[in-house]
Structures are given as C-alpha cells and as structure tokens.
N, C-alpha and C positions, 0 to 999 in steps of 0.2 A: 737302186742296185740293179744292173741289168742281168738278166738270166743268161747264162752261158748255153750256147748251143751245144749240146753234148750228147744227149741221147735220142733226140727225136728226128725221125726220117722226114723228108720234105713233104710227104702227102699228109704227115700227122701234123705239121706245122701249118699247112694249108687248112686242114680241118679246124684246128685250134683258131685260127684267124677268122674263118666263118663263124665259129660260135661266138667268138668275141669276149665274152665274159660269162662266168658262171657263180653262183652262190654257193652250192653245196656239190661236192665230187665225192663219189665213192669208187676207190680204186681196187681191183682184184688182181693179184699177182697170179699166174698160173703156169703149171707145167704139166700136161697130159692128165687133166682133170675132167675129161668127158663125163664120168659117171656123177658128178656133183655139181658142175659148174652152172648148169641151166638152173637149178633150184636156188643157187646163190644170186645169179643175175636177177631173177624174178623178184626174190624177197627183198634185195636191197633197192630195186627200182621202185617198187611199191612202197617201201618205206619212205624214200625220198619224197614221193608225191603225197603220201598220206599224212606224214608228220612234219613237212616243211612245205605247205602248199604254195606259200608265197615266194618261194626261193627257186631260182633256175638251176635245174639239176643236171648233172653230167656223170655218165658211168664211162669208167676206164678200165679195159683189160690189157694188162701188161703182161704179155705171154713170152715163155722161154722157148719159142719155136717147137711147140707141141707137135707130134707126129700123128696124134690122134684127131679127133674132130672137136676139140676144145674151143678153138677160135670160131669155127662154124656155128658151133651151138650158141656162143655169146652173140654173135650176128643175128642169128634166126630165132632166138628166144624173144618172144613178143613182150614188150615193156610198155608203159603209158606213153602216149604220144609226145609229152613235154620232156621226156628223158633223152638226152642226146647221148649217143654211144661214140666211144673212140676204141678200136681194137687195133693192137699194134704188137709187134714183136720188140722187146726190149734190146738195147746194145750193151755190150760190156761183158764182164765175167759171168758165166752163167750162175744164177742164183736169185734168191728172193731179193737180196738187197739191190741188185742190179734192177730188178723189175720195180721195186719202190722208187729208185731214181727217176725213172721215167714217169710213174704217177706224180711225184713232187714236182717235177719240172712243168708237166701239164697243169697242175693246180696252181703253181706260181704265175704261168702265163695267163691263165684264165682269171686271176686274182680272186680266188675263191675265198669266202668266209669260213666254210667248214671242210675239212678233208678228212675222209674216213677210209681207212683200209680194212679189208676182211680177207680171210684165207679162202681158197677155192675149194677146199675139200670138206667144207661144213655141212653136216647132215641135219643139225639141229636150228639153223639160222632161221628167223621169221623177220617179216618187216619191222617188228618193233624194236630188233637190235639197232636199227639205223636211230630210232629215237633215243635208245639208251646211250649211244656213243655221240649223238649230236646235240642233244638238248643241253646238256652242262655247257657246251661251248656257245650255243646259240642264245641260251636264257640267262646263263651265269658266268660268261666269260672265263671259263677254264681255259688253259692252254693245251693240256692233253687229258685225254680219257683213255684209261686202261681198263680192261675187262675184269670182271670178279666172277669167277664160275665156281659151281660145284662140280668137282672132278673125282673120279674113282682114285682110291687111295694109291695106285701105282701108275696113275697117268700123270705126267709132268714131273718125272723123277729129277731132271736137270734143274727144273725151277725150283723144286722142293729142296734138294739138297745144296744147291749152289747159288742160282740166279737170285732167288728170293732173299735167302738170309745174308748173302754179300752185299747186295744193294741196299738193303735195309740197315745193315751195321755201318756201311761206307757213308752213305748219303742222308741217313736219319729220316727216311721217308718209308712208311709201311705201305708199299705196293705189292699186293699178293701174288699178281700174275704180271711180272715186268717183261716176259716174253709171251705174252698170251695170245698174239698173233693178229687180234682186232685192235684197233686204235682209233680214237677221234683226235683232231688236232685242229687248232685254230689256223686261220688263214697265215698269221705272222709266223707261227711255228713251221708251217709248210714252206714258207718262203726261205726261212733260215736252211731248213733241211734240203731244199732245192739247190743251195749253194755249197753244199758239202762236195768233198771228193769221195768217190766210192771205189777206189782203186784198190784197197785193202781187201784181200780175199775173204777174211772173216766178215767184214761188213758187206761185201757183195753177196754173201750166202746167208746162213742162218744167224749170224751175229748181228744182223739188222734191228731186230727187235730190242735187243738189250741195249744197243747203241742209240736207237730212237728214244727208249725211255730214259736213259742216263742223260743223253744231251739235252732233254728237255728239262729235266730236274736241275741239273747244273747250270743251265743258261737262264734259270729263274722262271720258267713257265709254272703256273699254277696247276696242279694235277688233283684229279679224283678218280675214283673207281665207279664203274656202272655195274650193277646186279644184273647178270645175264642169265641166271639159271644154269642149264646143263649144257655142256659143250659136247656134242657128238661129232667126230671127225675120224680120219683114218689114224687110230691110235697105233702107237709103236711100242713093241717090246723093248724095254731098255737094254736088255742083253743082245738082242739080235739086230738093231739097226740104228742106235742112237749115238754111236761113237763119233761118226762126222760131225754131226750136229753138236755134240758135246765139245768138240775141238773148236768150232767155229763160234760158239755162244762165250765159251770161256776164254777163248783167245781175244776176243773182243771186251769182255769184261775186264780182264787182266790189263788190256792195253790202255783202256779208258781210265783206269787207276794212275796211270803215269800223268796223263794230260790234267786230271782233276785232283791231283794229290794234295795241293794248298787246301782246297775245299775239304775234302773228307777227313784230313786229318785235324781239322778244327771242330768236328761234329761229334757230339757225345749223345748217346741214347737215340731214340726214334720217336716220330710222332705219326700218328694215323692220318689219312686224307679222308675226305668226304666220300661217303658212298652214295651214289644216286640211284633210287629206287629202293624197294624193299627187298631185303634178303630173302630168297625164295627157297620153299621146302623142296628138296629134289633128291631123287636117289639115283646116282651115276650108275652106268651100265659096267659091269666088270668084265675083264678080260684076261685072258692066261698070260702068264709071265714065265718064262723060262729059268727059274732058279738056278737049276744045276748049270746052265750055259754061263750065268753070270759068275758062278764060282770058278768055273773053268777059266773063264776069260780074265777073272782076277789073278789067278795062280799063275797062268801061263804069262800074262802081261807083267806080273810083278817079277817074275824069274828073269824075263827078258830086259826090263828096265831097271833091275835093282841096283845097279852101279849109279846110275843117274839119280834114282830117288834117293839113294843114300847120300849123294852130294848135295841135294837140295834140302833134305828136312834136317832139322836140328837133332843131334844125337839121340836125346831122350824119345823123340817123336818117331824117328826112324826104328828104334828098338820096340816101341809098342806096335807100329805097323808090321814089322818083321813077324811078330808074335801072332798077329792076325792071320798072316799068310801061312802059319803052320799048324792053325786052329781046325778042329773037326768042322766040317761044312754045316752041322746041325748046331753048332755051338758059337757061330761066328757073332762077334758083338764088336761094334765100332763106336765108341763113346762120342757124344757130340763135342765135347772139348777136344778130343783128339782130332776128329774131322775138321774143326775150326782152324787148328794149328797147322794141319797138313795144307788146307787150302791157303792160308797166309804165306806159309813157307813158299808154296808154289808161286803165289802171285809176286812175291819178292824175286825170286829166282827168274821170272818171266821177263822182269823189267830191269834187272842189273845181274851182272856177271857173265861168264863165258859160254854158258849153254846156249844154243839156238833155241828161240822160244817155241818152234815146232815140236822139238823133241821134248821140251818140258811139258807141253800139253799132252803129248802121247803118253808120257810117264804118268801123268795124272790119271788117265782115262781107267786102267785098271783099279786103282784106289777108288774111284767112283763107283765101279762095278761092286766093289767090296762094300762100300757103304750102302748102296742100293739093296745088296743081298741081305745086309744087316737089318735094314729098315723092314725089309719083307718079313724076315724071321719075327722081329719084334712086334709087328702089328697084324701078324698072320690071322688072328682071330678078332681082330677089331673092326668095326664099321670104318667108313672113309670119314665119318665126323670126328670118331675118336682117334684115328690116325692123324687128323689134322692137328690135334693138340700136340701130337709128337713133334710135327714140323714146326710149330710155333715155338716149342721149347728149344729146338735146335737152332732157331733163328735167333732167340734171346741169348744163348750161348756165344754166338758170333759177335754179338755187341760186347758181351762181357770179356771177351778175348781180344778186343780191338787195340788195347794197349800192346799187348804181344806183336800185333802187325807193326803198329807205328815204331816200337822199338827196333825191330829187325829190319824194317824199311830203312830207317835212319842210319842203321850201321852199315847196311849194303850200299846206301848212297855216298856215305864217307868213303867206303873201299873202292868205289868205282866213280869218283867225282867227275870226271870228263865224258863219261858214257852218256851217249845220246839215247833217244827212246829207241829200244830194240825192235819193237814191234812195228814201227813205222806206220802207226794207225793214220788213215786220212780223215781228219776231224777238222781240220782248219775251215775258216770261212772264205778263204781266199780262192 
C-alpha cells in the first residue's frame, strides 16, 4: 500500500529519504507552545535512547505555523546524538488532527515499529513516559496504548461526562482516557492511520484523539492502558474555554457511531483492558472552576436552543431537562440516567433526520455545561478519588441504557431509510 503524497513538503520528503528507516518515532503536534515544548523534546528524546537503546529514534515536530519561538526551540534543544529531528509545519485544516496526519505519514514512510504522540503543553512529562507508552507495543505486541492518569476531579470533564462513558458503552472496552492526548501505536496501526482522510473538520482538530482510539478498537487492534501518574498541562476551565473542543470531540464520536453501528449494536457490557505499570499514588493539583459561568452558559444556551433541543429529545426527557433549566443554581441535579438518554437522543439526531449536525452539537453544549455544574455540586466536598467513583457509576448507567439507544437508533433509521451519513466523516482507508 503506497503512501499518498498529501501533507509533506519536498524538503521533508528529502529528510525522510536521507534517514531511510526508523524503529521508534515520537511525534509532537504544536501551536505556540514555546513555554513548554523544550522540556517535552528533551524528555521524549532521552526516553527513546534510554529505554529503547537498540532502536533507531526519530523525533517529529508537526507545527501549526506558530508565531512564537516554538519551532526554533525544538531545533535548538539538545538531544542525544542518535536522535534524528524532523521539524515541519503541517498542511491542511488548522488543528491537532492535521498535525497528526503529518506525523503518521512520516512514520509510515520510515516504516517505524513504534509510533508515539505526546502533547506539547505537558509540564509533568518525564523520559519514563516513553517507556510506558512504548514497552507494551515493543514487548507485548499491543496495537495501541492509551494513558491512564490521576487527574483533578474537574479536569477532563468532556472525558468524564461523555467520551469515556459513551466509548465504554458502545464498544465494550474500558479505556479511561480515550482522548488523553498521549498514545503509543504499533507500526501497523500508524500505517493504517496514515492512509485515512483528514478532511473532516472535527477529525482535523480535537476530534482526532477519539477518532484514533475508536478506529484502533473497531479495526481489531489490541489495546492497553499505561499508568502515567499525574498529568500537568495547560488545564482548561470547562465553562470558559471547552465549548469548541466539545463540539469537535462529540462530533467525531457521534459520526463514528454511524460507521461502526453494526459493531456497537452487537456488544453487551464491557471489559477492562490490561494496565501496564503499577497504579501510582498521586495527588492532582486543583484549579479554579467558574461555576456561575457554567450556570449562566447553560441557561442562556438552553433558551437559545430550546426549540432544537425539544425536537431532539424524547418528550419525557425534554420535560426533565426543562425542569433543570428552571431550578435554583444551588439545587441543580442532573441524574446519570437522564444524561445518558440525552446523549443517546442527540447521537441519533446527529446521524438521522433533518437538523444540521453542527446545530445539534451546538444545542448539546449547554446541556453539557448543566451536567458539569451538577457534577461540581455533587462532588464539591469530595476528594478526586471519591469523585472518580461517581464518574464510574455514570459510565455504568450508559451501559444500562444502551437498549434505549438501539431502539431509538433503529426507529430513526427506518424513518430515514435512504439518508446517507450526515456528518461525512472521512474515515475510509481509500
């Protein structure tokens, strides 16, 4: 299967040709990360050499045309002599997914055995992270390694409320951080990913992580998690900055449901995957969350999108959500069963019916704010470990309500029998 000439500039192709072949490649997507990227470059380079001394290492920085000194720092940061560097701007829609496309293509052209990607805003990364992400592939032939972190209870709200429980319920695989940012991949998985299309805006941006995880699971690659300890990065207040990321992640998730509907409808329950390394004692760093802004964003967004929300949700589900919108801010409660039904109703509407997918996701955002605010109230006096039990309980409810999804999905499919996939997700191997 020949690699498509799609993302690489001629000078990068020449550089790849001179390197010829590599055994392990670490890719770092970046965009204006001058404050953190030197530490990341140093850590991953040392990790490749220390833990994989017999393998030929390559470092790739796929940059989004940063206007700060990000690329210069990558070029000037000292690394072990055996580490080859490739620093290049990526092509395509601006976003993390487009950066990954360049990394995957280089990995494919170099015929790497191990491909690892890490975020560029990491503050807690150590050389050992490369061991955690690479050893299960190198020594145990896993296809994909996802990170397992100890996180502050309000870090990762998109994961906790949607990406984790929905992925678990759909595909029967308990992967706690399906959009964790760091991944280890076998060479064969990297090759398959290199031949995907990245034209969909969700996949070209923050939808890339869930697309990668879902594709690996559904295409039959064995998965495990790696115990990574604490992840310190540029944490985001869910009420202040996560709406665009939410739209991209959830758009990708819902779109993939169409492609893999035969697979997920046949799966009952879920199974854990192996955890590489010992689970570490850790105390994540807390950060401030603007609770009042979450409430305001929910109430304003619900009012703006009420007609769309009403058209999407089942009658009784909408009635309960409407009641939440009228509740006092300190008494907001969003039952896990109700939230699962909300998500399932929206996933059906995203794939079937007359409403534009973009409008559907925009209408879900304020309900995500409400669920997040309710979670904050419920866990206000809990430790992060106790709050984790609440997240696990919510994920189990998604599994319990899966028949609700299948029933409404099949009804919608009969109602719109000739409708093609609305989201036009680019996930074919052609």
